[in-house]
N, C-alpha and C positions, 0 to 999 in steps of 0.2 A: 257556190256555199266554199269555201276554201277547199279543198283534202291535202291532207297531210298525211306526208313520206317520213320511210323510214332513213330514208336518212339525208340529211345534213351538209351543208356547206363545212368543208374542210376535209373531208373523210376519205376516207382509202379508200378507191372502190375497184374492180374487175370487169372486162364485160363482157357476156355468156355469152352470146351474139352476135349478126352481123362481120362487116369489113375487117374489123377491130376486132374483133374475140383474143382470148387471154389480155391484152394489154393491160398496166397497171394507173390510176391517176387520181389528182387529188379532184373531186367539185369544186368548183368556180363561184355558180349558181348553177341554183334548182326556179324553176319557172312549172309553177300549177298553172298557170292559167293553159298549157298545151300538154300538161305529164310530162317533162322534159328535163337533162341536166346536162347545165354545161362539164366533161373533165379535162384536166390538161391532157394536153399528146392524143386526143383523141378524137375518132370522126375531121382529121382535117382537111379545109372546102382552098382552093385556090382557087383569092378573088384578084380583078385586077385591077386597079385601082388608079385613075384620072390626081395628077395634082395640085393642090388644092392649100394657101395658104404656103406654110411652113412642114403639110403633110406633104411627100414627095410621091411622086406616078407609081408602081409597075404591080409587077407581081406580089403579093406577102401572103399567107399562109397563116388563116385561119380559121379557131377554133369549131365549132359548131356542136350544135343542142345534139345528147341522144337520147332517147327514153326510154324512160327512168326502168322501166320490164329486163332493159339490156343491159344495165347490171347493174349486180352485188357486193354486199360490202367485204369487204378483206378483213379476216378474222383477224385483234389482233396476237393474238397465243401463235396461232402456224405459218398465216398471211395465206389463205387460203375462201375461198368464196362461201358464205355465211347467209344463216335468215334473220333475220332479226326477230328476236321478245324483248317483254317487258318486262323488269320488277320490280316489284314500291323495295324497298331503307326499311331499318327501322323506325330510322326518320322525317317515314314519310314521304321522301323522298322515289321520281319514278327514274326509274337510269332504263335506257339498254343495255342488250346483253345480247351476244352472239349462240343462237341454236347449237350453230359446232363444238361449242369448247366450254359456251357458260361462261365466260370473262365479259364485263361489264363493256362498255365500248363510250368514249370520252367523246367530249360533247352535251 
């Protein structure tokens, strides 16, 4: 059964635990099967690659996935970590809401 996360692709998040604590970035990808997310500029690993065809070899920096529990959504109002709630608008549309400020979250 697929798991639903409160963080989506394109959201601005902050790392709340681990070696990159305090860093901010955008969610590039959500891996639901592993409960992980790929966040730009966070959890960078060096990979030694061999040249293959047009790609040249060398040491490249690669963004690795981080566990979903170690990131929190940024509040659109003040830019601090917040939890996510849901609210139904008058038209029947369900939107995500920042618990910290009550602002609706885009996406």
